[in-house]
ZARO-736615 format. One line per 4 residues: their letters; for each residue z, x, y of C-alpha. Coordinates in steps of 0.2 Angstrom, whole numbers, plus 2048, in hexadecimal, padded with zeros to 3 digits. Layout:
<rs>
a = Z/X/Y | ...;
</rs>
This chain:
<rs>
masa = 36A/BC2/CC5 | 36B/BB0/CC0 | 35A/BB1/CB8 | 360/BC1/CAF;
atst = 36F/BB8/CA9 | 365/BAA/CA3 | 359/BB6/C9B | 368/BBE/C93;
ttaa = 36F/BAD/C8D | 35E/BA9/C86 | 35C/BB9/C7D | 36D/BB8/C76;
ssta = 369/BA6/C70 | 359/BAC/C68 | 362/BBA/C60 | 36F/BAE/C58;
taqn = 362/BA2/C53 | 358/BB0/C4B | 368/BB5/C41 | 36C/BA4/C3C;
pnlf = 35D/B98/C3D | 367/B89/C35 | 376/B8A/C40 | 372/B79/C48;
nlnl = 365/B72/C3C | 36C/B63/C33 | 35D/B62/C27 | 365/B6F/C1B;
nlpp = 360/B70/C09 | 371/B6A/C03 | 376/B61/BF3 | 374/B4E/BF4;
wlrc = 387/B4B/BF4 | 388/B56/C04 | 379/B4D/C0D | 380/B3C/C0D;
pftf = 393/B39/C0D | 390/B28/C05 | 388/B2C/BF5 | 388/B1B/BEE;
lcpp = 37D/B16/BFD | 370/B24/BFB | 362/B21/BEF | 360/B2E/BE1;
pppp = 352/B3B/BE3 | 341/B36/BDB | 33F/B3D/BC9 | 333/B4B/BC7;
pppp = 321/B46/BC3 | 31D/B46/BB0 | 313/B55/BA9 | 300/B52/BA8;
plpp = 2FB/B4C/B96 | 2F4/B58/B8A | 2E1/B58/B88 | 2DC/B4F/B78;
pppp = 2D8/B5A/B69 | 2C6/B5D/B65 | 2BE/B51/B58 | 2BD/B59/B46;
epva = 2AC/B5F/B41 | 2A4/B53/B36 | 2A4/B59/B23 | 296/B54/B18;
parp = 29D/B4A/B09 | 29D/B55/AF9 | 290/B4F/AEC | 298/B4A/ADB;
srrl = 293/B57/ACF | 28B/B51/ABF | 292/B5A/AB1 | 28B/B58/AA0;
pglr = 298/B53/A93 | 29F/B61/A88 | 29A/B63/A76 | 2A5/B66/A68;
vtte = 29E/B6E/A58 | 2A7/B6F/A48 | 2A0/B77/A38 | 2A8/B78/A26;
ydse = 2A2/B80/A17 | 2A4/B79/A05 | 2A3/B87/9F9 | 2A2/B7B/9EA;
egvf = 294/B70/9F0 | 28C/B7F/9FA | 289/B74/A0A | 28F/B75/A1C;
ankv = 296/B66/A24 | 292/B65/A36 | 299/B5A/A44 | 293/B5A/A57;
sckl = 29C/B4E/A63 | 29E/B4B/A75 | 2A9/B40/A80 | 2A0/B33/A8C;
aggr = 2A6/B28/A9A | 2B5/B33/A9F | 2BC/B34/A8D | 2BB/B21/A8A;
aklr = 2AD/B23/A7D | 2A7/B30/A70 | 296/B34/A69 | 296/B3D/A58;
lsfq = 289/B44/A4D | 28D/B4B/A3B | 281/B52/A2F | 281/B5E/A20;
sdpq = 277/B6E/A1E | 272/B75/A0D | 268/B85/A11 | 266/B89/9FE;
glgq = 262/B78/9F9 | 270/B78/9EC | 279/B68/9F1 | 26A/B5D/9F0;
gqge = 261/B66/9E2 | 250/B66/9EC | 24E/B79/9EE | 242/B7D/9FD;
edpr = 238/B6D/9FB | 23F/B64/A0A | 245/B71/A18 | 24B/B63/A23;
qqlf = 256/B5C/A16 | 25E/B6D/A13 | 263/B6F/A26 | 265/B5D/A2B;
aapl = 26B/B52/A1D | 275/B42/A1D | 276/B40/A30 | 282/B33/A37;
vgfi = 283/B2E/A49 | 293/B26/A50 | 298/B1E/A60 | 2AB/B1C/A61;
tkhf = 2B6/B13/A6F | 2C8/B0E/A6F | 2C4/AFC/A68 | 2B3/AFE/A60;
svly = 2A9/B0A/A56 | 298/B0B/A4E | 293/B17/A40 | 280/B18/A3C;
dver = 279/B1F/A2C | 268/B26/A31 | 262/B28/A1F | 268/B17/A18;
rnal = 264/B0F/A29 | 275/B06/A28 | 283/B04/A35 | 295/B01/A33;
lhgd = 29E/AF8/A41 | 2B1/AF8/A45 | 2BA/AEF/A52 | 2CC/AE9/A57;
aslp = 2D3/ADE/A65 | 2E4/AD7/A69 | 2E9/AC7/A71 | 2F3/AC8/A82;
ggav = 305/ACE/A7E | 300/AD7/A6E | 307/ACA/A63 | 2F7/AC8/A59;
qlra = 2EB/AD6/A55 | 2D9/AD4/A4E | 2CF/AE1/A44 | 2BE/ADF/A3C;
shdv = 2B1/AEB/A34 | 2A0/AE7/A2E | 293/AEF/A23 | 282/AEA/A2A;
keqq = 277/AEE/A1B | 283/AE7/A0E | 287/AD8/A18 | 29A/ADB/A14;
gevs = 2A9/ADD/A1F | 2BC/ADB/A21 | 2C6/AD1/A2D | 2D9/AD4/A30;
vitr = 2E5/ACA/A3B | 2F6/AD3/A3F | 304/AC9/A47 | 316/ACD/A4C;
lgdp = 325/AC4/A44 | 331/AC3/A53 | 336/AD6/A52 | 327/AE2/A56;
sykl = 32C/AEC/A47 | 329/ADE/A3B | 317/AD9/A39 | 30C/ACF/A2D;
elss = 2FA/AD4/A2A | 2ED/AC9/A21 | 2DC/AD1/A1C | 2CE/AC9/A14;
lvpy = 2BC/ACE/A0F | 2AD/AC6/A17 | 2A5/ABD/A0E | 2B5/AB6/A05;
nslp = 2B7/ABA/9F3 | 2C9/ABB/9F0 | 2DA/AB7/9F7 | 2DE/AC1/A07;
ratf = 2E9/AD0/A06 | 2FA/ACE/A0E | 304/ADD/A14 | 316/ADC/A1B;
hfpi = 31A/AEA/A27 | 32D/AEE/A2A | 336/AFC/A32 | 337/B08/A23;
gqvs = 326/B04/A1A | 31B/AF6/A14 | 316/AEB/A05 | 305/AE4/A01;
veer = 300/AD7/9F5 | 2ED/AD4/9F1 | 2E3/ACC/9E3 | 2D9/AD8/9D7;
ined = 2CE/AD7/9C8 | 2D5/AE0/9B9 | 2CC/AE8/9AA | 2CB/AD7/9A1;
eekv = 2C2/ACF/9B0 | 2D2/AC5/9B5 | 2D9/AC3/9C6 | 2EA/ACA/9C8;
lsiy = 2F6/ACD/9D7 | 2F8/AE0/9DB | 307/AE6/9E5 | 308/AF6/9EF;
giak = 317/AFC/9F9 | 31D/B0B/A02 | 32E/B0E/A0A | 336/B1D/A13;
svfl = 348/B21/A18 | 352/B30/A1E | 35D/B37/A10 | 367/B48/A0F;
dgvl = 35F/B4F/A1F | 34E/B4B/A18 | 342/B3C/A15 | 341/B33/A05;
taqy = 331/B29/A01 | 32E/B1D/9F3 | 31D/B17/9F0 | 318/B09/9E3;
nend = 307/B05/9DD | 302/AFB/9CE | 312/AFF/9C3 | 312/B11/9C9;
lnlr = 321/B17/9D3 | 320/B28/9DC | 330/B2F/9E4 | 32E/B3D/9F1;
ycyk = 33C/B46/9FB | 337/B51/A09 | 343/B5E/A12 | 33C/B68/A20;
dnel = 343/B74/A2D | 33C/B81/A38 | 338/B8D/A2A | 339/B84/A19;
tlip = 332/B74/A12 | 337/B6E/A01 | 32E/B5E/9F9 | 333/B59/9E7;
svsl = 32B/B4A/9E0 | 32B/B40/9D0 | 320/B32/9C9 | 326/B24/9BE;
psna = 323/B1F/9B0 | 319/B2F/9AD | 328/B3A/9B1 | 31C/B46/9BA;
vald = 326/B52/9C5 | 31F/B5D/9D2 | 326/B69/9DF | 31E/B6E/9F0;
fkrr = 325/B7D/9F9 | 320/B84/A0A | 327/B93/A13 | 324/B99/A24;
fsps = 327/BAC/A25 | 322/BAE/A38 | 318/BA4/A44 | 308/BAB/A3D;
dkls = 30C/BAB/A2A | 30F/B9C/A1F | 30F/B9A/A0C | 30C/B89/A03;
yryn = 310/B87/9F0 | 30F/B78/9E4 | 314/B78/9D2 | 311/B69/9C5;
fdtd = 31F/B6A/9B8 | 316/B5E/9AC | 305/B68/9AB | 30C/B7A/9B1;
dwna = 2FD/B7A/9BE | 301/B82/9CF | 2F8/B87/9DF | 2FC/B92/9ED;
vykh = 2F5/B93/9FF | 2F9/BA1/A0B | 2F5/B9F/A1E | 2F5/BAD/A2B;
tvgk = 2F1/BAA/A3D | 2E8/BB9/A46 | 2EB/BB7/A59 | 2E8/BA6/A61;
nfkv = 2D6/BA4/A5B | 2D5/BA7/A48 | 2DE/BA2/A38 | 2DB/BA9/A27;
kagy = 2DF/B9F/A17 | 2E0/BA5/A05 | 2E5/B9B/9F5 | 2E4/B99/9E2;
dsev = 2E4/B8A/9D7 | 2E9/B8C/9C5 | 2E2/B7C/9BF | 2D0/B81/9C3;
rvgw = 2D3/B94/9C3 | 2CB/B96/9D4 | 2D1/BA1/9E2 | 2CA/B9F/9F4;
asvw = 2CB/BA5/A05 | 2C5/B9F/A16 | 2C5/BA3/A29 | 2C8/B96/A36;
rldk = 2C5/B97/A49 | 2D1/B8D/A54 | 2CA/B86/A65 | 2D4/B84/A75;
kgak = 2DA/B72/A6F | 2E0/B78/A5E | 2D1/B71/A54 | 2CC/B7C/A45;
qrlh = 2BA/B82/A40 | 2B7/B8A/A30 | 2AD/B9A/A31 | 2AB/BA0/A20;
q = 2B2/B9E/A0E;
</rs>
């Protein structure tokens, strides 16, 4: 019976333990403040381990360097026709060194041989006459005449600061040239220019530049083979919503007034002492239509020009000159940069 009681007690204890297994277990999963009554003596739990580092990204695939494309410089071709001389004036140019230099070829074409009066004796002269080759940069240019085997040189330079500028030109075949020195007089808008021919044969020409114009004094030889001083001057000023220009040259004075707005341009002018009066009138009727008219009161001669733009690529001009009693018309082609090319007249 005792063993039965013991078995019963053991069974009851097993049953209670099975129902509450943590009844007498002190290692319970309790918060830290319940595990230790003196929290300031208990060390904090260790921090969680850091996450593993991400794998490095794969290296980029090697890209072969692009080869610089060698583009040929673009050519610009311009052709003009002169109905009086019966010749074509042609120009072919291209930019070099990224636009820092320009190479230009100009020549004339006379298909009928009227300009040179040679007929069909020299076909090459009819298609390729008076060729000129030019090499042009910002501060230096060379113009070579193939037929005359002559070259014209032009160059300019400035000292540091731009206070003094130098300009020079030289004709190789004629062995003549001109040298100019320009210096500022304190204010950049006031300059003094001295120009002399090379080789020296007269006093240098002196030009004084000021904000509204300039005055030049130079030595010339008159009809009596005497050396005299000649004065030339020009000045501009704003007057009555327009620009008034006075130009003086060897005892002749020309006064010109120009008024211009979006639709109308009016330019009366008078010359003294001849008292010659002229009037220029320009009227824009629309963005594609414009009329220009000039009348000389002393001779009763006049001329008129009408311009009409067709789309963005073509322009038509027609005019009449009463002095020579000639009417004319021409068609021009405009490229993307606004340059004109005469197609027919």
